[in-house]
SEVONU-780112 format. One record per residue (C-alpha): residue number from 1; residue in three letters; z, x, y. Coordinates in Angstrom, 2 decimals. Layout:
+-----+------+---------+---------+---------+
: seq : type :       z :       x :       y :
+-----+------+---------+---------+---------+
: NUM :  ala :       Z :       X :       Y :
...
+-----+------+---------+---------+---------+
This chain:
+-----+------+---------+---------+---------+
: seq : type :       z :       x :       y :
+-----+------+---------+---------+---------+
:   1 :  unk :   -7.30 :  -13.37 :  -12.86 :
:   2 :  unk :   -5.72 :  -15.38 :  -10.12 :
:   3 :  unk :   -1.67 :  -16.03 :  -10.74 :
:   4 :  unk :    0.46 :  -18.73 :   -9.20 :
:   5 :  unk :    4.08 :  -17.75 :   -9.90 :
:   6 :  unk :    6.67 :  -20.40 :  -10.41 :
:   7 :  unk :    9.60 :  -20.14 :   -8.39 :
:   8 :  unk :   11.78 :  -18.38 :  -10.71 :
:   9 :  unk :    9.19 :  -15.78 :  -10.79 :
:  10 :  unk :    8.84 :  -15.53 :   -7.10 :
:  11 :  unk :   12.56 :  -14.91 :   -7.17 :
:  12 :  unk :   12.14 :  -12.12 :   -9.53 :
:  13 :  unk :    9.44 :  -10.94 :   -7.21 :
:  14 :  unk :   12.10 :  -10.51 :   -4.43 :
:  15 :  unk :   14.01 :   -8.39 :   -6.36 :
:  16 :  unk :   11.28 :   -5.98 :   -7.30 :
:  17 :  unk :    9.79 :   -6.10 :   -3.60 :
:  18 :  unk :   13.29 :   -4.84 :   -2.44 :
:  19 :  unk :   13.51 :   -2.19 :   -5.13 :
:  20 :  unk :   10.11 :   -0.87 :   -4.20 :
:  21 :  unk :   11.27 :   -1.04 :   -0.46 :
:  22 :  unk :   14.45 :    0.54 :   -1.01 :
:  23 :  unk :   12.74 :    3.76 :   -3.04 :
:  24 :  unk :   10.23 :    4.12 :   -0.38 :
:  25 :  unk :   12.96 :    4.41 :    2.25 :
:  26 :  unk :   14.93 :    6.97 :    0.19 :
:  27 :  unk :   11.85 :    9.07 :   -0.03 :
:  28 :  unk :   11.09 :    8.85 :    3.38 :
:  29 :  unk :   14.55 :   10.24 :    3.97 :
:  30 :  unk :   13.81 :   12.99 :    1.23 :
:  31 :  unk :   10.33 :   14.14 :    3.14 :
:  32 :  unk :   11.42 :   16.95 :    5.16 :
:  33 :  unk :    9.60 :   20.10 :    6.00 :
:  34 :  unk :    9.50 :   21.74 :    2.82 :
:  35 :  unk :    9.77 :   19.05 :    0.54 :
:  36 :  unk :    7.54 :   19.53 :   -2.51 :
:  37 :  unk :    5.11 :   16.45 :   -3.56 :
:  38 :  unk :    6.42 :   16.96 :   -7.16 :
:  39 :  unk :   10.01 :   16.59 :   -6.11 :
:  40 :  unk :    9.15 :   13.24 :   -4.70 :
:  41 :  unk :    7.48 :   12.19 :   -7.74 :
:  42 :  unk :   10.29 :   13.18 :  -10.04 :
:  43 :  unk :   13.03 :   11.40 :   -7.58 :
:  44 :  unk :   10.75 :    8.23 :   -8.05 :
:  45 :  unk :   10.78 :    8.44 :  -11.62 :
:  46 :  unk :   14.43 :    8.93 :  -11.55 :
:  47 :  unk :   15.04 :    5.95 :   -9.11 :
:  48 :  unk :   12.62 :    3.54 :  -11.18 :
:  49 :  unk :   14.44 :    4.59 :  -14.57 :
:  50 :  unk :   17.94 :    4.07 :  -13.16 :
:  51 :  unk :   16.88 :    0.26 :  -11.67 :
:  52 :  unk :   15.54 :   -0.56 :  -15.22 :
:  53 :  unk :   12.12 :   -0.85 :  -14.12 :
:  54 :  unk :    8.95 :    0.62 :  -14.96 :
:  55 :  unk :    6.23 :    2.61 :  -13.16 :
:  56 :  unk :    2.90 :    0.60 :  -12.61 :
:  57 :  unk :    1.27 :    3.99 :  -11.90 :
:  58 :  unk :    2.30 :    6.41 :  -14.63 :
:  59 :  unk :   -0.17 :    5.13 :  -17.45 :
:  60 :  unk :   -2.56 :    3.53 :  -15.19 :
:  61 :  unk :   -6.19 :    4.27 :  -15.96 :
:  62 :  unk :   -8.84 :    2.23 :  -14.10 :
:  63 :  unk :  -12.63 :    3.00 :  -13.92 :
:  64 :  unk :  -12.07 :    4.60 :  -10.55 :
:  65 :  unk :   -9.47 :    7.39 :  -11.60 :
:  66 :  unk :   -9.94 :    9.96 :  -14.19 :
:  67 :  unk :   -7.71 :    8.95 :  -17.03 :
:  68 :  unk :   -4.01 :    8.00 :  -16.60 :
:  69 :  unk :   -2.94 :    8.63 :  -13.17 :
:  70 :  unk :    0.18 :   10.47 :  -14.85 :
:  71 :  unk :    2.64 :   10.10 :  -11.76 :
:  72 :  unk :    5.10 :    7.62 :  -10.37 :
:  73 :  unk :    4.13 :    7.72 :   -6.67 :
:  74 :  unk :    1.14 :    8.24 :   -4.60 :
:  75 :  unk :    1.53 :   11.01 :   -2.17 :
:  76 :  unk :   -1.48 :   11.53 :    0.51 :
:  77 :  unk :   -1.24 :   13.89 :    2.94 :
:  78 :  unk :   -3.39 :   14.17 :    6.06 :
:  79 :  unk :   -7.06 :   13.62 :    5.26 :
:  80 :  unk :   -5.82 :   12.10 :    2.09 :
:  81 :  unk :   -5.48 :    8.32 :    2.09 :
:  82 :  unk :   -5.42 :    6.37 :   -1.19 :
:  83 :  unk :   -4.32 :    7.33 :   -4.73 :
:  84 :  unk :   -2.98 :   10.35 :   -3.71 :
:  85 :  unk :   -2.10 :   12.55 :   -6.82 :
:  86 :  unk :    1.25 :   14.57 :   -6.36 :
:  87 :  unk :    0.85 :   18.11 :   -6.95 :
:  88 :  unk :    2.43 :   21.44 :   -5.82 :
:  89 :  unk :    2.36 :   21.20 :   -2.31 :
:  90 :  unk :    5.20 :   21.71 :    0.45 :
:  91 :  unk :    5.27 :   19.41 :    3.43 :
:  92 :  unk :    4.63 :   20.97 :    6.66 :
:  93 :  unk :    6.06 :   19.78 :   10.09 :
:  94 :  unk :    3.56 :   17.49 :   11.68 :
:  95 :  unk :    2.11 :   16.30 :    8.31 :
:  96 :  unk :    0.88 :   12.62 :    8.20 :
:  97 :  unk :    2.33 :   11.32 :    4.72 :
:  98 :  unk :    1.76 :    7.92 :    3.27 :
:  99 :  unk :    3.66 :    6.72 :    0.04 :
: 100 :  unk :    2.49 :    3.98 :   -1.77 :
: 101 :  unk :    4.55 :    2.79 :   -4.71 :
: 102 :  unk :    4.29 :   -0.16 :   -7.31 :
: 103 :  unk :    6.82 :   -0.98 :  -10.06 :
: 104 :  unk :    7.27 :   -3.99 :  -12.42 :
: 105 :  unk :   10.74 :   -5.45 :  -12.75 :
: 106 :  unk :   11.79 :   -8.08 :  -15.03 :
: 107 :  unk :    7.93 :   -8.99 :  -15.61 :
: 108 :  unk :    7.11 :   -9.12 :  -12.13 :
: 109 :  unk :    5.47 :   -6.37 :   -9.91 :
: 110 :  unk :    5.54 :   -5.42 :   -6.11 :
: 111 :  unk :    3.38 :   -2.73 :   -4.11 :
: 112 :  unk :    3.95 :   -1.12 :   -0.74 :
: 113 :  unk :    3.05 :    1.73 :    1.14 :
: 114 :  unk :    4.18 :    3.41 :    4.12 :
: 115 :  unk :    2.75 :    5.94 :    6.51 :
: 116 :  unk :    5.01 :    8.38 :    8.62 :
: 117 :  unk :    4.96 :   11.89 :   10.37 :
: 118 :  unk :    7.09 :   14.33 :    8.76 :
: 119 :  unk :    9.33 :   16.81 :   10.76 :
: 120 :  unk :    9.65 :   16.99 :   14.71 :
: 121 :  unk :    6.01 :   17.07 :   15.87 :
: 122 :  unk :    4.44 :   13.79 :   16.82 :
: 123 :  unk :    0.86 :   14.24 :   16.86 :
: 124 :  unk :   -0.65 :   11.38 :   19.28 :
: 125 :  unk :   -3.93 :   10.57 :   16.95 :
: 126 :  unk :   -1.17 :   10.36 :   13.96 :
: 127 :  unk :    0.86 :    8.10 :   15.74 :
: 128 :  unk :   -1.90 :    5.75 :   16.88 :
: 129 :  unk :   -3.17 :    5.78 :   13.19 :
: 130 :  unk :    0.12 :    4.52 :   11.79 :
: 131 :  unk :    0.89 :    2.01 :   14.88 :
: 132 :  unk :   -2.86 :    0.07 :   14.33 :
: 133 :  unk :   -2.44 :   -0.17 :   10.54 :
: 134 :  unk :    1.01 :   -1.67 :   10.82 :
: 135 :  unk :   -0.58 :   -4.00 :   13.56 :
: 136 :  unk :   -3.27 :   -4.98 :   11.37 :
: 137 :  unk :   -0.74 :   -5.57 :    8.19 :
: 138 :  unk :    1.23 :   -7.89 :   10.98 :
: 139 :  unk :   -1.87 :   -9.83 :   11.74 :
: 140 :  unk :   -2.93 :  -10.37 :    8.00 :
: 141 :  unk :    0.49 :  -11.38 :    7.07 :
: 142 :  unk :    0.65 :  -14.08 :   10.05 :
: 143 :  unk :   -2.56 :  -15.69 :    9.08 :
: 144 :  unk :   -1.43 :  -16.10 :    5.58 :
: 145 :  unk :   -0.01 :  -19.64 :    4.83 :
: 146 :  unk :   -0.85 :  -22.57 :    2.47 :
: 147 :  unk :   -4.52 :  -23.94 :    3.12 :
: 148 :  unk :   -5.73 :  -20.57 :    4.51 :
: 149 :  unk :   -8.45 :  -18.70 :    3.06 :
: 150 :  unk :   -8.64 :  -15.31 :    2.04 :
: 151 :  unk :  -11.24 :  -14.47 :    4.66 :
: 152 :  unk :   -8.97 :  -15.66 :    7.41 :
: 153 :  unk :   -6.60 :  -12.91 :    6.20 :
: 154 :  unk :   -9.50 :  -10.25 :    5.99 :
: 155 :  unk :  -10.51 :  -11.13 :    9.40 :
: 156 :  unk :   -7.20 :  -10.93 :   11.18 :
: 157 :  unk :   -6.75 :   -7.66 :    9.81 :
: 158 :  unk :  -10.55 :   -6.24 :   10.74 :
: 159 :  unk :  -10.14 :   -7.93 :   14.32 :
: 160 :  unk :   -7.38 :   -5.49 :   14.82 :
: 161 :  unk :   -8.97 :   -2.29 :   13.42 :
: 162 :  unk :  -12.20 :   -3.14 :   15.19 :
: 163 :  unk :  -10.51 :   -3.55 :   18.58 :
: 164 :  unk :   -8.84 :   -0.07 :   18.04 :
: 165 :  unk :  -12.33 :    1.42 :   17.21 :
: 166 :  unk :  -11.58 :    2.52 :   13.91 :
: 167 :  unk :  -14.40 :    2.53 :   11.13 :
: 168 :  unk :  -13.48 :    0.13 :    8.00 :
: 169 :  unk :  -14.23 :    1.15 :    4.54 :
: 170 :  unk :  -14.78 :   -1.85 :    2.47 :
: 171 :  unk :  -14.61 :   -0.32 :   -1.21 :
: 172 :  unk :  -10.58 :   -0.68 :   -1.21 :
: 173 :  unk :   -8.65 :   -3.43 :    0.09 :
: 174 :  unk :   -5.66 :   -5.65 :   -0.67 :
: 175 :  unk :   -5.26 :   -7.60 :   -3.90 :
: 176 :  unk :   -3.39 :  -10.19 :   -5.95 :
: 177 :  unk :   -0.40 :   -9.22 :   -7.85 :
: 178 :  unk :    2.23 :  -10.59 :  -10.09 :
: 179 :  unk :    2.83 :  -10.04 :  -13.79 :
: 180 :  unk :    0.40 :   -7.01 :  -13.41 :
: 181 :  unk :   -0.29 :   -4.94 :  -10.34 :
: 182 :  unk :   -3.88 :   -5.29 :   -9.54 :
: 183 :  unk :   -5.35 :   -9.27 :   -9.85 :
: 184 :  unk :   -7.81 :  -11.32 :   -8.10 :
: 185 :  unk :   -8.40 :  -12.25 :   -5.26 :
: 186 :  unk :   -9.84 :   -9.21 :   -3.63 :
: 187 :  unk :   -8.49 :   -8.86 :    0.35 :
: 188 :  unk :  -11.09 :   -6.91 :    2.21 :
: 189 :  unk :   -9.74 :   -5.25 :    5.26 :
: 190 :  unk :  -12.51 :   -7.25 :    7.48 :
: 191 :  unk :  -14.38 :  -10.79 :    6.71 :
: 192 :  unk :  -15.11 :  -13.92 :    8.04 :
: 193 :  unk :  -12.76 :  -16.48 :    8.43 :
: 194 :  unk :  -12.76 :  -19.94 :    6.54 :
: 195 :  unk :  -14.18 :  -17.92 :    3.44 :
: 196 :  unk :  -13.04 :  -17.33 :   -0.11 :
: 197 :  unk :   -9.91 :  -18.49 :   -2.23 :
: 198 :  unk :   -7.60 :  -21.06 :   -0.64 :
: 199 :  unk :   -3.86 :  -20.00 :   -0.74 :
: 200 :  unk :   -1.40 :  -21.68 :   -2.34 :
: 201 :  unk :    2.48 :  -21.68 :   -2.88 :
: 202 :  unk :    3.24 :  -19.08 :   -5.57 :
: 203 :  unk :    0.44 :  -16.86 :   -4.85 :
: 204 :  unk :    1.46 :  -13.17 :   -4.35 :
: 205 :  unk :   -0.88 :  -10.57 :   -2.34 :
: 206 :  unk :   -0.62 :   -7.09 :   -1.59 :
: 207 :  unk :   -2.06 :   -6.64 :    1.83 :
: 208 :  unk :   -2.94 :   -2.86 :    2.83 :
: 209 :  unk :   -4.99 :   -2.02 :    5.83 :
: 210 :  unk :   -6.01 :    1.62 :    5.67 :
: 211 :  unk :   -7.80 :    3.59 :    8.09 :
: 212 :  unk :   -9.78 :    6.93 :    8.54 :
: 213 :  unk :   -9.63 :    8.62 :   12.10 :
: 214 :  unk :  -13.73 :    8.73 :   12.64 :
: 215 :  unk :  -15.31 :    7.86 :    9.26 :
: 216 :  unk :  -15.58 :    5.04 :    6.78 :
: 217 :  unk :  -17.03 :    7.40 :    4.16 :
: 218 :  unk :  -14.71 :    8.71 :    1.16 :
: 219 :  unk :  -14.52 :   11.56 :   -1.08 :
: 220 :  unk :  -13.09 :   12.22 :   -4.51 :
: 221 :  unk :  -10.57 :   15.27 :   -4.95 :
: 222 :  unk :  -10.99 :   17.64 :   -7.59 :
: 223 :  unk :   -7.91 :   15.93 :   -9.37 :
: 224 :  unk :  -10.19 :   12.68 :  -10.10 :
: 225 :  unk :   -7.78 :   10.36 :   -8.25 :
: 226 :  unk :   -7.13 :   11.51 :   -4.65 :
: 227 :  unk :   -9.12 :   10.03 :   -2.07 :
: 228 :  unk :   -9.99 :   11.66 :    1.31 :
: 229 :  unk :  -11.77 :   11.05 :    4.34 :
: 230 :  unk :  -15.41 :   12.76 :    4.13 :
: 231 :  unk :  -14.82 :   14.21 :    7.40 :
: 232 :  unk :  -11.57 :   15.70 :    6.95 :
: 233 :  unk :   -9.97 :   13.64 :    9.50 :
: 234 :  unk :   -6.55 :   12.22 :    9.41 :
: 235 :  unk :   -5.74 :    8.86 :    7.91 :
: 236 :  unk :   -2.97 :    6.09 :    7.62 :
: 237 :  unk :   -2.22 :    3.15 :    5.21 :
: 238 :  unk :    0.38 :    0.40 :    5.61 :
: 239 :  unk :    1.19 :   -2.36 :    2.75 :
: 240 :  unk :    3.43 :   -5.11 :    2.18 :
: 241 :  unk :    3.81 :   -7.43 :   -0.75 :
: 242 :  unk :    3.79 :  -11.05 :    0.47 :
: 243 :  unk :    4.35 :  -14.45 :   -1.53 :
: 244 :  unk :    2.76 :  -17.81 :   -0.15 :
: 245 :  unk :    5.60 :  -20.27 :    0.64 :
: 246 :  unk :    5.38 :  -23.58 :    1.52 :
: 247 :  unk :    6.44 :  -22.61 :    5.58 :
: 248 :  unk :    3.84 :  -19.33 :    5.38 :
: 249 :  unk :    4.35 :  -15.86 :    4.10 :
: 250 :  unk :    7.47 :  -14.07 :    3.04 :
: 251 :  unk :    7.28 :  -10.51 :    2.99 :
: 252 :  unk :    8.86 :   -9.20 :   -0.18 :
: 253 :  unk :    8.73 :   -5.42 :    0.23 :
: 254 :  unk :   11.24 :   -4.92 :    2.89 :
: 255 :  unk :   14.07 :   -2.61 :    2.44 :
: 256 :  unk :   17.75 :   -4.14 :    1.93 :
: 257 :  unk :   19.32 :   -1.63 :    4.76 :
+-----+------+---------+---------+---------+
């Protein structure tokens, strides 16, 4: 299903996007050396409830996961990159943490992910991984405008990733979003320009370049959800929800402060 939202729905999406971004920034500020991933999940649940919103994750049970996710935020540490299921783990100095969050407010969903380094250490490889995903995300957003095609966005993202020398996994990528979290069209993190669905005002997309340092192969953790690099290398993931407008792309998941 590909949804084209009305102007009223897009305005609701702005509020949802701001909520997602603000929760992520709060979680980032609380992600200190010694913070437990389960505390991050608990704080997320409290902030979602306080906003009168609902989690897109807690009851989510797609074919690629083992039963309902059962938590409110994805917490991926170091070699984990996608669908990181919170568990009893305390963050250490230099950990590369990705937080991925999707909520629904007033019937409209928004989805965003941030990667950052915990503590004072700044491993050069981790810094580069994060910066590359951010550049790739910016390139995808810059390519998004009415009349462009999904392949144009995928190509823009993939060009940045290829030029930086990283392998690209094509199993998971960006997606349409609206009244539900995951919709068509799929937005691969590499592709050919001029191909695929043509963008229209009112379309919402979650763009999410993610990379692993030295492999394109994923392995699934014993929890049935967390996806890790097959080699144990570090990973990073950056995601924004955007709305296609008459003037181009509007980023909805920016923090308000």
